[in-house]
SETI-811579 format. One line per 2 residues: number of its first residue (from 1); their letters; for each residue x, y, z of C-alpha. Coordinates in Angstrom, 1 decimal, always signed. Example, Ala and Ser with C-alpha at 12.3 -4.5 7.8 and 13.67 -1.06 7.14 Angstrom:
# residues 2
1 = AS = +12.3,-4.5,+7.8  +13.7,-1.1,+7.1 .
END
This chain:
# residues 643
1 = MN = -0.1,+0.0,+0.0  +1.4,+3.4,-1.0 .
3 = PT = +1.5,+5.6,+2.0  +0.9,+8.7,-0.1 .
5 = DS = -2.8,+7.4,-0.5  -3.1,+8.9,+3.0 .
7 = SA = -7.0,+9.3,+3.1  -7.7,+5.6,+2.6 .
9 = EW = -9.4,+4.0,+5.6  -8.9,+0.8,+7.5 .
11 = IE = -11.3,-1.0,+9.9  -10.9,-3.5,+12.6 .
13 = AD = -14.5,-4.9,+13.6  -15.0,-6.6,+16.9 .
15 = GL = -18.0,-8.9,+15.9  -20.3,-7.0,+18.4 .
17 = GG = -21.0,-3.8,+16.5  -18.0,-1.9,+17.6 .
19 = FA = -14.7,-1.3,+15.8  -11.4,+0.5,+15.5 .
21 = SG = -10.9,+2.6,+12.3  -8.7,+5.4,+11.0 .
23 = TV = -6.7,+6.4,+7.9  -3.4,+5.5,+6.3 .
25 = SG = -1.9,+8.8,+7.5  -3.1,+8.2,+11.1 .
27 = IR = -5.0,+11.6,+11.0  -8.7,+11.0,+12.1 .
29 = TR = -10.9,+12.5,+9.3  -14.2,+11.4,+10.7 .
31 = RY = -16.0,+11.6,+14.1  -16.3,+7.7,+13.9 .
33 = HA = -12.5,+7.2,+13.7  -11.5,+5.7,+17.0 .
35 = LL = -9.2,+3.1,+18.7  -12.0,+1.9,+21.0 .
37 = LT = -15.6,+2.2,+19.8  -17.8,-0.1,+21.7 .
39 = AT = -21.4,-1.4,+21.2  -23.0,-1.3,+24.7 .
41 = TP = -26.0,-3.4,+23.7  -24.6,-5.4,+20.6 .
43 = PA = -24.7,-4.3,+18.0  -26.2,-0.9,+19.0 .
45 = GR = -25.6,+1.6,+21.8  -22.3,+2.5,+20.1 .
47 = MV = -20.0,+4.8,+22.1  -16.5,+6.1,+21.3 .
49 = LV = -14.3,+5.7,+24.4  -10.7,+6.2,+23.0 .
51 = NG = -10.6,+8.5,+19.9  -6.9,+8.1,+19.3 .
53 = FD = -3.5,+9.1,+20.6  -0.2,+11.1,+20.1 .
55 = AW = +2.9,+9.0,+20.1  +6.7,+10.1,+19.9 .
57 = VE = +10.0,+8.6,+20.1  +12.8,+10.0,+22.1 .
59 = TR = +16.4,+9.3,+21.4  +19.6,+11.1,+22.3 .
61 = TG = +19.4,+12.9,+19.0  +16.1,+14.3,+19.7 .
63 = TS = +12.3,+13.8,+19.6  +10.4,+12.4,+16.7 .
65 = AV = +6.6,+12.2,+16.3  +4.9,+8.9,+15.2 .
67 = SS = +1.4,+10.4,+14.9  -0.3,+13.2,+13.3 .
69 = QR = -3.6,+15.2,+14.2  -5.5,+17.8,+12.2 .
71 = YG = -6.5,+20.8,+14.2  -8.9,+23.9,+13.1 .
73 = PD = -8.7,+25.9,+11.1  -6.6,+23.2,+9.1 .
75 = VI = -3.3,+22.6,+10.7  -1.5,+19.2,+10.8 .
77 = HP = +0.5,+18.6,+14.0  +2.8,+16.9,+15.0 .
79 = DG = +4.5,+15.7,+11.7  +4.5,+11.8,+12.3 .
81 = AV = +2.6,+11.2,+9.1  +5.7,+12.5,+7.0 .
83 = RI = +7.8,+9.6,+8.6  +5.5,+6.7,+7.4 .
85 = ES = +7.8,+4.5,+5.2  +5.2,+1.9,+4.6 .
87 = FE = +1.6,+0.7,+5.3  +0.0,-2.6,+5.2 .
89 = YE = -3.6,-3.6,+6.0  -3.3,-7.3,+5.8 .
91 = PW = -3.7,-9.1,+8.1  -4.3,-6.0,+10.1 .
93 = PR = -3.0,-2.4,+9.9  +0.8,-2.0,+10.4 .
95 = WR = +3.0,+1.2,+9.9  +6.7,+1.6,+9.6 .
97 = YK = +7.9,+4.9,+10.6  +11.4,+6.1,+9.6 .
99 = ID = +13.1,+8.1,+12.6  +16.4,+9.8,+12.4 .
101 = ND = +19.6,+8.0,+11.8  +17.8,+5.1,+9.9 .
103 = LV = +16.0,+4.1,+12.9  +12.7,+2.4,+11.9 .
105 = VE = +9.9,+1.8,+14.4  +7.0,-0.5,+13.5 .
107 = QE = +3.4,+0.1,+14.9  +0.6,-2.4,+14.5 .
109 = LF = -2.8,-2.8,+15.9  -5.6,-5.5,+15.8 .
111 = VS = -9.0,-6.2,+17.4  -9.8,-9.7,+18.5 .
113 = KG = -13.2,-11.0,+17.3  -15.8,-10.9,+20.2 .
115 = QS = -14.0,-8.6,+22.4  -14.4,-4.8,+22.7 .
117 = AI = -10.7,-4.3,+23.0  -7.7,-3.4,+21.0 .
119 = FI = -3.9,-4.4,+21.0  -1.4,-1.7,+19.9 .
121 = SW = +2.2,-2.5,+19.9  +5.5,-0.8,+18.7 .
123 = RV = +8.9,-2.3,+18.1  +12.2,-1.4,+16.6 .
125 = VA = +12.8,-3.1,+13.2  +16.1,-1.2,+12.3 .
127 = GG = +18.3,+0.4,+14.9  +20.3,+2.8,+12.8 .
129 = DD = +23.8,+3.9,+14.3  +23.6,+3.2,+17.9 .
131 = PG = +20.7,+5.5,+18.9  +21.1,+4.7,+22.5 .
133 = DI = +18.1,+4.6,+24.7  +15.0,+4.6,+22.8 .
135 = KL = +11.8,+5.7,+24.6  +8.3,+5.7,+23.2 .
137 = KV = +5.6,+8.0,+24.8  +1.9,+7.5,+24.2 .
139 = RP = -0.7,+10.1,+25.2  -4.3,+8.6,+24.6 .
141 = FL = -7.2,+10.8,+23.8  -10.5,+10.0,+25.5 .
143 = SG = -14.3,+11.0,+25.2  -17.0,+8.7,+26.1 .
145 = RD = -19.6,+9.9,+23.7  -22.3,+8.5,+21.3 .
147 = FH = -20.5,+7.6,+18.1  -22.7,+9.9,+16.0 .
149 = ST = -21.8,+13.1,+18.1  -18.7,+15.0,+19.1 .
151 = HH = -17.2,+15.9,+22.4  -16.3,+19.3,+23.9 .
153 = EN = -14.4,+20.5,+26.9  -16.6,+20.4,+30.0 .
155 = AS = -16.2,+20.4,+33.8  -17.8,+16.9,+34.3 .
157 = FR = -15.1,+14.9,+32.6  -13.4,+12.8,+35.2 .
159 = FD = -9.5,+12.7,+34.7  -9.0,+10.3,+37.6 .
161 = AE = -6.9,+7.2,+36.9  -7.0,+4.0,+39.1 .
163 = QN = -3.7,+2.3,+38.9  -3.1,-1.4,+39.9 .
165 = GE = +0.1,-2.9,+38.5  -0.1,-3.1,+34.7 .
167 = QV = -3.7,-2.0,+34.8  -5.0,+1.6,+34.6 .
169 = TF = -8.7,+2.3,+34.7  -10.4,+5.6,+33.5 .
171 = RP = -14.0,+6.4,+34.4  -14.8,+9.6,+32.4 .
173 = YD = -18.5,+9.8,+32.9  -21.4,+8.1,+34.8 .
175 = GV = -23.3,+5.8,+32.7  -20.4,+5.3,+30.1 .
177 = PA = -18.1,+2.2,+30.3  -14.9,+2.5,+31.8 .
179 = VI = -11.6,+2.4,+29.7  -9.2,-0.2,+31.0 .
181 = AY = -5.6,-0.1,+29.8  -2.9,-2.6,+30.3 .
183 = SN = +0.7,-1.9,+29.2  +4.2,-3.0,+29.8 .
185 = GH = +5.2,+0.5,+30.3  +5.0,+3.1,+33.0 .
187 = YA = +1.9,+5.5,+33.4  +2.3,+9.1,+34.5 .
189 = HE = -0.7,+11.1,+35.2  -0.7,+14.4,+33.5 .
191 = PT = -4.3,+15.4,+32.7  -5.1,+18.0,+30.1 .
193 = WY = -7.5,+18.9,+27.3  -6.5,+18.8,+23.7 .
195 = RN = -8.8,+21.2,+21.8  -10.3,+21.9,+18.4 .
197 = FL = -9.5,+18.7,+16.5  -10.8,+19.0,+12.9 .
199 = YS = -12.4,+16.2,+11.0  -12.2,+17.0,+7.3 .
201 = EE = -14.7,+14.4,+6.1  -17.4,+15.7,+8.5 .
203 = QA = -16.7,+19.3,+7.4  -17.1,+18.3,+3.7 .
205 = RG = -20.4,+16.6,+4.7  -21.8,+19.7,+6.3 .
207 = LD = -21.7,+18.3,+9.9  -20.1,+19.3,+13.2 .
209 = AG = -16.4,+18.9,+12.4  -14.7,+20.1,+15.6 .
211 = ED = -13.9,+18.2,+18.8  -12.1,+18.5,+22.1 .
213 = LA = -10.6,+15.4,+23.6  -9.4,+14.7,+27.3 .
215 = SP = -6.0,+13.1,+27.9  -5.5,+11.8,+31.5 .
217 = GV = -1.7,+11.0,+31.1  +1.1,+9.5,+29.2 .
219 = FE = +2.3,+5.8,+28.8  +6.2,+5.6,+28.6 .
221 = FS = +8.0,+2.5,+27.2  +11.7,+1.6,+26.6 .
223 = LS = +11.9,+0.3,+23.1  +15.5,-0.4,+23.5 .
225 = QK = +14.6,-3.1,+25.9  +11.6,-4.7,+24.4 .
227 = PA = +8.6,-4.1,+22.2  +5.8,-1.7,+23.6 .
229 = VL = +2.4,-3.3,+24.2  -0.7,-1.3,+25.1 .
231 = LL = -4.1,-2.9,+25.5  -7.3,-0.8,+25.6 .
233 = AA = -10.6,-2.5,+26.7  -14.1,-1.4,+27.4 .
235 = EG = -15.5,-2.2,+30.8  -16.6,-5.9,+30.7 .
237 = HA = -14.1,-6.9,+28.3  -11.1,-6.5,+30.5 .
239 = IT = -8.6,-9.3,+31.0  -9.1,-10.6,+34.5 .
241 = DI = -6.4,-13.4,+34.7  -3.6,-11.6,+33.0 .
243 = ES = +0.0,-12.5,+34.2  +1.9,-10.6,+31.6 .
245 = IE = +0.5,-8.2,+29.1  +3.3,-9.2,+26.8 .
247 = AR = +2.4,-12.9,+27.0  -1.2,-12.1,+26.5 .
249 = HA = -0.6,-10.1,+23.6  +1.6,-12.8,+21.9 .
251 = QV = -1.1,-15.4,+22.6  -4.1,-13.4,+21.3 .
253 = RT = -2.1,-12.3,+18.3  -1.4,-15.8,+17.3 .
255 = IE = -4.9,-16.9,+17.8  -6.2,-13.9,+15.8 .
257 = QA = -3.8,-14.5,+13.1  -4.8,-18.2,+12.8 .
259 = RR = -8.4,-17.1,+12.7  -7.8,-14.7,+9.9 .
261 = EY = -5.7,-17.2,+7.9  -8.6,-19.6,+8.0 .
263 = FS = -10.4,-17.6,+5.4  -9.7,-18.6,+1.8 .
265 = SP = -9.3,-14.9,+0.5  -9.0,-11.3,+1.7 .
267 = LE = -12.5,-10.8,+0.4  -13.9,-13.5,+2.8 .
269 = RA = -11.8,-11.9,+5.7  -13.4,-8.6,+4.8 .
271 = AD = -16.9,-10.2,+4.8  -16.4,-11.4,+8.3 .
273 = AY = -16.3,-7.8,+9.5  -20.0,-7.3,+8.9 .
275 = LV = -21.2,-10.4,+10.9  -22.1,-9.3,+14.5 .
277 = KR = -24.0,-10.5,+17.4  -27.6,-9.5,+18.1 .
279 = GR = -29.1,-11.1,+21.3  -28.4,-14.7,+21.3 .
281 = GK = -28.2,-14.7,+17.5  -26.4,-13.1,+14.6 .
283 = TL = -27.0,-10.2,+12.1  -25.2,-8.1,+9.7 .
285 = IA = -24.0,-4.5,+9.9  -25.1,-2.6,+6.7 .
287 = GY = -22.1,-0.5,+6.6  -19.3,+1.1,+8.6 .
289 = PW = -18.8,+3.4,+10.2  -22.4,+4.7,+10.8 .
291 = FG = -25.1,+2.2,+9.7  -26.5,-0.5,+12.0 .
293 = DW = -28.3,-3.7,+10.9  -31.0,-3.0,+8.3 .
295 = GR = -33.3,-5.6,+7.1  -33.0,-4.9,+3.3 .
297 = DT = -29.3,-4.8,+3.5  -28.9,-7.8,+5.6 .
299 = FI = -30.8,-10.1,+3.3  -29.2,-8.8,+0.2 .
301 = AL = -25.8,-8.8,+1.7  -25.8,-12.3,+3.1 .
303 = RG = -26.4,-13.9,-0.2  -22.8,-13.1,-1.0 .
305 = LC = -21.2,-12.6,+2.3  -22.4,-16.0,+3.8 .
307 = IA = -24.1,-18.2,+1.4  -22.0,-17.8,-1.8 .
309 = TG = -18.9,-18.4,+0.4  -20.2,-21.5,+2.1 .
311 = GL = -21.0,-19.8,+5.5  -24.3,-21.5,+5.8 .
313 = EE = -24.2,-21.7,+9.6  -23.9,-18.0,+9.8 .
315 = AR = -26.6,-17.4,+7.1  -28.9,-19.9,+9.2 .
317 = DI = -28.3,-18.1,+12.4  -29.0,-14.7,+10.8 .
319 = LL = -32.2,-15.9,+9.1  -33.5,-17.6,+12.3 .
321 = QW = -32.8,-14.5,+14.3  -34.7,-12.2,+11.9 .
323 = AG = -37.6,-14.8,+11.6  -38.6,-13.9,+15.1 .
325 = TV = -39.1,-10.2,+14.2  -42.0,-10.7,+11.6 .
327 = SQ = -44.8,-8.3,+12.4  -48.0,-8.3,+10.2 .
329 = GM = -46.0,-9.9,+7.6  -43.3,-7.4,+7.7 .
331 = LP = -39.6,-7.3,+8.8  -38.0,-4.3,+10.3 .
333 = NR = -36.5,-1.9,+7.9  -34.0,-1.0,+10.7 .
335 = FP = -33.2,-1.2,+14.4  -32.3,+2.3,+15.6 .
337 = DQ = -28.9,+2.6,+17.4  -30.3,+3.8,+20.8 .
339 = GE = -32.9,+1.2,+21.7  -36.1,+2.5,+20.1 .
341 = QP = -38.7,+0.3,+18.5  -37.7,-1.1,+15.1 .
343 = EF = -39.1,+0.5,+12.1  -41.1,-1.4,+9.5 .
345 = NS = -41.1,+1.2,+6.7  -40.0,-1.2,+4.0 .
347 = VD = -41.9,-3.1,+1.3  -38.9,-5.0,+0.1 .
349 = AS = -37.1,-6.2,+3.1  -39.5,-9.1,+3.7 .
351 = LW = -39.4,-10.1,+0.0  -35.6,-10.1,+0.0 .
353 = YI = -35.8,-12.3,+3.2  -37.6,-15.0,+1.2 .
355 = IA = -35.1,-14.8,-1.5  -32.3,-15.2,+0.9 .
357 = VN = -34.0,-18.1,+2.7  -34.4,-19.8,-0.6 .
359 = DY = -30.8,-19.3,-1.5  -30.0,-20.9,+1.9 .
361 = LL = -32.3,-23.9,+1.6  -30.9,-24.6,-1.9 .
363 = AG = -27.4,-24.3,-0.8  -28.3,-26.5,+2.3 .
365 = EK = -29.5,-29.3,+0.1  -25.8,-30.1,-0.3 .
367 = QP = -25.3,-30.3,+3.5  -28.3,-32.1,+4.8 .
369 = NL = -27.0,-32.4,+8.4  -26.9,-28.5,+8.5 .
371 = VE = -30.5,-27.8,+7.7  -32.6,-29.5,+10.5 .
373 = DW = -36.5,-29.9,+10.3  -37.1,-27.2,+13.0 .
375 = HT = -35.0,-24.8,+11.1  -37.0,-25.3,+7.9 .
377 = KK = -40.2,-25.0,+9.8  -39.4,-21.8,+11.3 .
379 = LR = -38.0,-20.3,+8.2  -41.1,-21.5,+6.2 .
381 = AA = -43.4,-20.1,+8.9  -41.9,-16.7,+8.5 .
383 = ME = -42.2,-16.8,+4.7  -45.8,-17.9,+4.8 .
385 = AI = -46.6,-15.1,+7.2  -45.0,-12.6,+4.8 .
387 = LA = -46.9,-13.9,+1.7  -50.2,-14.2,+3.5 .
389 = AY = -50.1,-10.7,+4.9  -48.8,-9.3,+1.6 .
391 = NE = -51.6,-10.9,-0.2  -54.4,-9.9,+2.2 .
393 = GT = -52.9,-6.4,+2.8  -50.8,-5.0,+5.6 .
395 = RF = -49.2,-1.6,+6.5  -48.6,+1.3,+4.3 .
397 = GI = -51.2,+0.2,+1.6  -49.1,-3.0,+0.8 .
399 = RA = -51.5,-5.4,-0.8  -51.9,-7.9,-3.9 .
401 = DP = -54.2,-6.2,-6.4  -56.5,-8.3,-8.6 .
403 = DG = -53.9,-8.3,-11.4  -51.8,-10.5,-9.1 .
405 = LL = -49.1,-7.6,-8.8  -48.2,-5.9,-5.5 .
407 = ST = -49.5,-2.4,-4.8  -47.7,-0.3,-2.2 .
409 = GE = -47.0,+3.0,-0.7  -48.8,+6.0,+0.8 .
411 = QG = -48.0,+9.7,+1.1  -45.2,+10.5,+3.5 .
413 = QQ = -43.6,+7.0,+3.4  -40.5,+5.9,+1.6 .
415 = LT = -40.9,+2.1,+1.2  -38.4,+1.0,-1.5 .
417 = WM = -34.6,+1.1,-1.4  -34.8,+4.7,-3.0 .
419 = DA = -35.8,+6.0,+0.3  -34.3,+9.6,+0.6 .
421 = RV = -36.4,+12.4,+2.3  -35.5,+16.1,+2.5 .
423 = DG = -37.4,+18.3,+4.8  -40.2,+15.7,+5.1 .
425 = HE = -40.4,+15.6,+1.2  -39.9,+12.3,-0.6 .
427 = IT = -37.2,+12.6,-3.4  -38.4,+9.4,-5.2 .
429 = PR = -41.8,+8.5,-3.6  -42.5,+5.6,-6.1 .
431 = IG = -46.0,+5.0,-4.9  -47.9,+2.4,-6.8 .
433 = KP = -46.3,-0.7,-8.3  -42.5,-0.2,-8.5 .
435 = VE = -40.8,-2.5,-10.9  -38.2,-4.2,-8.7 .
437 = IQ = -41.0,-4.7,-6.0  -43.1,-6.7,-8.7 .
439 = AL = -39.9,-8.7,-9.5  -39.4,-9.6,-5.8 .
441 = WL = -43.0,-10.4,-5.3  -43.2,-12.6,-8.3 .
443 = NA = -39.9,-14.5,-7.3  -41.3,-14.7,-3.7 .
445 = LA = -44.5,-16.2,-5.0  -42.7,-18.7,-7.1 .
447 = IG = -40.7,-19.9,-4.1  -43.9,-20.0,-2.1 .
449 = AK = -45.5,-22.0,-4.7  -43.2,-25.0,-3.6 .
451 = FS = -45.4,-25.3,-0.5  -48.6,-23.3,-1.3 .
453 = AG = -50.9,-23.9,-4.3  -52.4,-20.5,-3.8 .
455 = CE = -49.1,-18.8,-4.5  -48.7,-20.6,-7.8 .
457 = TL = -52.2,-19.3,-8.9  -51.2,-15.6,-7.9 .
459 = FE = -47.8,-15.9,-9.5  -49.2,-17.0,-12.8 .
461 = KG = -51.6,-14.1,-12.8  -49.0,-11.6,-11.8 .
463 = HA = -46.3,-12.9,-14.2  -48.8,-12.6,-17.0 .
465 = AF = -49.6,-8.9,-16.1  -46.0,-7.9,-15.5 .
467 = ES = -44.7,-7.9,-19.0  -47.7,-6.4,-20.6 .
469 = KF = -48.1,-3.6,-18.1  -44.4,-2.6,-17.6 .
471 = WN = -43.1,-3.1,-21.1  -43.0,+0.1,-23.2 .
473 = EH = -42.4,-0.8,-26.9  -41.7,+2.7,-28.0 .
475 = AG = -39.1,+3.3,-25.3  -37.6,-0.3,-25.4 .
477 = YL = -37.4,-0.8,-21.8  -39.5,-1.4,-18.6 .
479 = AD = -41.2,+1.4,-16.7  -39.9,+2.2,-13.2 .
481 = VI = -43.4,+2.4,-11.6  -46.9,+1.8,-12.9 .
483 = DC = -50.3,+2.7,-11.6  -48.5,+5.8,-10.0 .
485 = DH = -50.1,+7.1,-6.7  -52.5,+4.1,-7.1 .
487 = QS = -54.0,+5.6,-10.4  -54.6,+2.8,-12.9 .
489 = GV = -52.7,+3.2,-16.1  -50.5,+6.1,-14.9 .
491 = VD = -46.8,+5.2,-15.9  -43.5,+6.4,-14.9 .
493 = LT = -40.9,+5.8,-17.5  -38.0,+7.6,-15.7 .
495 = FR = -34.9,+5.5,-16.7  -33.6,+4.0,-13.4 .
497 = PN = -31.8,+0.7,-12.7  -34.6,-1.0,-10.9 .
499 = QI = -35.8,-2.6,-14.0  -32.6,-4.9,-14.0 .
501 = FA = -34.2,-7.1,-11.4  -36.7,-8.3,-14.0 .
503 = VG = -33.6,-10.0,-15.6  -30.8,-10.5,-13.1 .
505 = GL = -30.2,-10.5,-9.3  -33.3,-12.8,-8.5 .
507 = PL = -33.9,-16.5,-9.6  -36.3,-15.8,-12.5 .
509 = TL = -36.1,-13.8,-15.7  -39.7,-12.3,-15.9 .
511 = VS = -39.6,-11.0,-19.5  -39.0,-12.7,-22.9 .
513 = PE = -35.3,-13.2,-24.0  -35.7,-10.4,-26.7 .
515 = KA = -37.0,-7.9,-24.1  -34.5,-9.0,-21.5 .
517 = KK = -31.7,-8.2,-23.9  -33.1,-4.8,-24.7 .
519 = VV = -33.3,-4.0,-21.0  -29.7,-5.0,-20.3 .
521 = DA = -28.4,-3.1,-23.4  -30.2,+0.0,-22.3 .
523 = VE = -28.9,-0.3,-18.8  -25.5,-1.0,-20.0 .
525 = ML = -25.7,+2.1,-22.2  -27.1,+4.6,-19.9 .
527 = LL = -26.3,+3.6,-16.3  -23.2,+1.4,-16.3 .
529 = TP = -19.9,+2.8,-14.8  -16.8,+0.9,-13.7 .
531 = TG = -18.0,+0.6,-10.2  -21.7,+0.1,-10.4 .
533 = LR = -25.0,+1.4,-11.9  -26.1,+4.9,-11.8 .
535 = SL = -29.5,+5.5,-10.0  -30.8,+7.7,-12.7 .
537 = AS = -29.8,+8.2,-16.5  -27.9,+11.4,-17.2 .
539 = GE = -30.6,+12.7,-19.6  -33.4,+12.6,-16.9 .
541 = SG = -34.6,+15.6,-15.0  -32.9,+16.1,-11.7 .
543 = YA = -29.8,+14.1,-12.6  -26.8,+15.0,-10.4 .
545 = AH = -23.2,+14.3,-11.4  -21.7,+14.6,-7.9 .
547 = YQ = -22.7,+13.5,-4.4  -21.5,+16.5,-2.3 .
549 = GG = -22.5,+19.1,+0.2  -24.5,+19.1,+3.4 .
551 = PR = -27.1,+16.4,+4.5  -29.9,+18.3,+2.6 .
553 = ER = -27.9,+18.5,-0.7  -26.7,+15.0,-0.4 .
555 = DA = -30.1,+13.4,+0.4  -31.5,+15.0,-2.6 .
557 = VY = -29.1,+13.4,-5.1  -28.8,+10.0,-3.2 .
559 = HQ = -30.8,+8.2,-5.9  -30.6,+10.9,-8.6 .
561 = GT = -27.6,+9.6,-10.6  -25.2,+8.6,-7.8 .
563 = VW = -23.7,+5.2,-8.5  -24.4,+2.2,-6.4 .
565 = PW = -21.8,-0.6,-6.6  -24.3,-3.2,-5.2 .
567 = LM = -26.2,-3.1,-8.4  -23.3,-4.4,-10.3 .
569 = GP = -24.4,-8.0,-9.0  -27.9,-8.0,-10.6 .
571 = FV = -26.6,-6.2,-13.7  -23.8,-8.8,-14.5 .
573 = EA = -26.0,-11.6,-13.6  -28.5,-10.2,-16.2 .
575 = WV = -25.8,-9.6,-18.8  -24.6,-13.2,-18.4 .
577 = RV = -28.1,-14.5,-18.8  -28.8,-12.6,-22.1 .
579 = HG = -25.4,-13.8,-23.4  -26.2,-17.4,-23.0 .
581 = SS = -24.8,-18.2,-19.5  -22.0,-20.2,-21.0 .
583 = AA = -18.5,-20.6,-19.6  -17.3,-18.3,-22.2 .
585 = AR = -19.9,-15.6,-21.3  -19.0,-15.9,-17.7 .
587 = KK = -15.3,-15.5,-18.4  -15.9,-12.5,-20.6 .
589 = AR = -18.1,-10.9,-17.9  -15.4,-11.5,-15.3 .
591 = AQ = -12.7,-9.9,-17.5  -15.0,-7.1,-18.5 .
593 = FL = -16.8,-6.0,-15.2  -14.8,-7.1,-12.2 .
595 = PA = -11.3,-5.6,-12.5  -12.5,-2.0,-11.6 .
597 = LY = -14.1,-3.4,-8.4  -11.0,-5.3,-7.5 .
599 = EH = -9.1,-2.1,-8.0  -11.6,-0.3,-5.8 .
601 = LN = -10.4,-2.5,-3.0  -7.2,-0.5,-2.7 .
603 = HA = -9.0,+2.8,-2.3  -11.6,+4.5,+0.1 .
605 = GL = -12.2,+1.5,+2.6  -9.2,-0.8,+2.2 .
607 = GH = -10.3,-4.3,+1.2  -13.9,-3.3,+0.9 .
609 = IS = -16.4,-1.7,-1.5  -17.9,+1.8,-0.9 .
611 = EI = -21.5,+2.4,-0.5  -21.8,+4.8,-3.4 .
613 = CD = -19.7,+6.9,-5.9  -20.1,+10.0,-7.9 .
615 = AE = -22.1,+9.5,-11.3  -19.4,+11.1,-13.4 .
617 = PP = -15.8,+10.4,-13.6  -13.5,+9.9,-11.7 .
619 = HT = -16.5,+8.3,-9.8  -15.2,+9.4,-6.4 .
621 = PR = -16.1,+7.0,-3.6  -18.8,+8.4,-1.3 .
623 = GC = -20.9,+7.4,+1.6  -19.9,+4.6,+3.9 .
625 = PF = -16.4,+3.4,+2.7  -17.2,-0.2,+4.1 .
627 = QA = -20.6,-1.3,+2.8  -22.2,-4.9,+3.3 .
629 = WS = -24.2,-5.3,+0.2  -21.5,-3.8,-2.1 .
631 = LG = -18.9,-6.4,-0.9  -21.6,-9.1,-0.8 .
633 = EL = -22.6,-8.7,-4.4  -19.0,-8.8,-5.5 .
635 = LR = -18.6,-12.1,-3.6  -21.8,-13.4,-5.1 .
637 = LE = -20.6,-12.7,-8.6  -17.2,-14.2,-7.9 .
639 = RA = -18.4,-17.3,-6.1  -21.9,-18.0,-7.6 .
641 = VL = -22.9,-16.2,-10.7  -19.5,-16.3,-12.7 .
643 = A = -18.1,-19.4,-11.0 .
END
């Protein structure tokens, strides 16, 4: 990894919803960049406990920083970033800093799966010309805040430090988990405030970008004698039976390295970051650093992250966990981060659930000992509840119409994946019969027909209506929405990518081969970019070339041209289908469409795929740098569609 790509980001997820993250340069550019970010009620209730640190090396020739911070108005201090000689993010982040007289110090950090704790270590890898005693000093920065907010100087912060051998405990606020630090160095209590950190990514996003952080003291190590080790843990995750922090570091490092080497590829290791605990089960984080577990994202993503990679036990656990959340035939769109009631404002989350269950059961046929009868019964019961409620009618005007298609939506609600709102106004309301919802509905009915004769009858009726009502012969493609605002015959022909699901991304192709080819060709010509599909064709009203500005400006263009990498999955699958699905077609598709996605792994979120990109070149990555369904669809293409 070239250290000049200083804005690229790394992440170390803990499997509980918490994580450590930062940049190649070491400069925090987001409020979410932190060393110790813990989920107090996994995977929710996330709080930043330790934001970062300053570190410097002292030799007889002077002091050299091995860290950098950005302060307002836009000042970088100290100058540690300029000393970065190399950076690697596999199997975890590792920096080499070149100090005076050819002295090189290596810093690495990793988070162990299942623990809200981070190990950081430093060692001398090249000694130079007798530098004498080499001291390392590390000053951590603490807050104790919600991970969406920022922290500012106040009189309530408690700087007290409880010292007990190698252990130092900080309790900054009541109701906030304590920070427990172990080190093989010496702690000196020197409390002070560091003011006016500036987070450039938050500033660019029009959000609060300034922060003050508290630093209780300094850890001092002698690198001449041995490597320095610092462990930071959230309360409840502290090591209680520790004899030596060095021995524990070596032990956990070996275990964690072996765990990561178990995965067959870096993509599978990256996929593991999204699998987290919820209650007694599992779920998927939709994206780091700010998303939680969203229904729609979970069921789309697990098809690639879990099922296509052979992680059927994880897929089973997630699907069973979500089966218990069905309400009036609907699955939650999302679980808010701070313990509120789940939100059910999604028409497609439940349908994507059926698609994911079907993928899992088909894959499980090859492992009969994995899929037990009670699993199948519980999953089938959830699918039956969804199909019955959607047929009879449920929240938000969701119901099967006499033509067999699914009608959905009401004013003031955003029920499809194009769900942006600005000042209470829906940017893409799509009330009526959206095209991808019909594709999902008909596929779900076809799956339901395996165990329900009523589903088969409804599928046949809806399938017959779909092609005749959505196809526009003059335009040569499918409408985005029909019966708009529940007015029969009113059609929205806005050119969006949603029509691709009638051809790819789902088990069935719902239009004739000739029409399928026309859809794929039109989408390729008007929407395809190297990293995904545009959400709106450039000739359409409201098209936006770039996703920039404050929250209002960005939300207004979220689905107005902005590129979505996850849509590359259904597009490539559709492309292969209309080109014959042969080995030659798959090989050509792999060579034509995947290289740009593989290259993207080296930018933005390292080893991952971004949530979105700008509609126009150079297609700058935007949104979450680590997005579950973006990576999931790449894995599904690689392991299933193009295998």
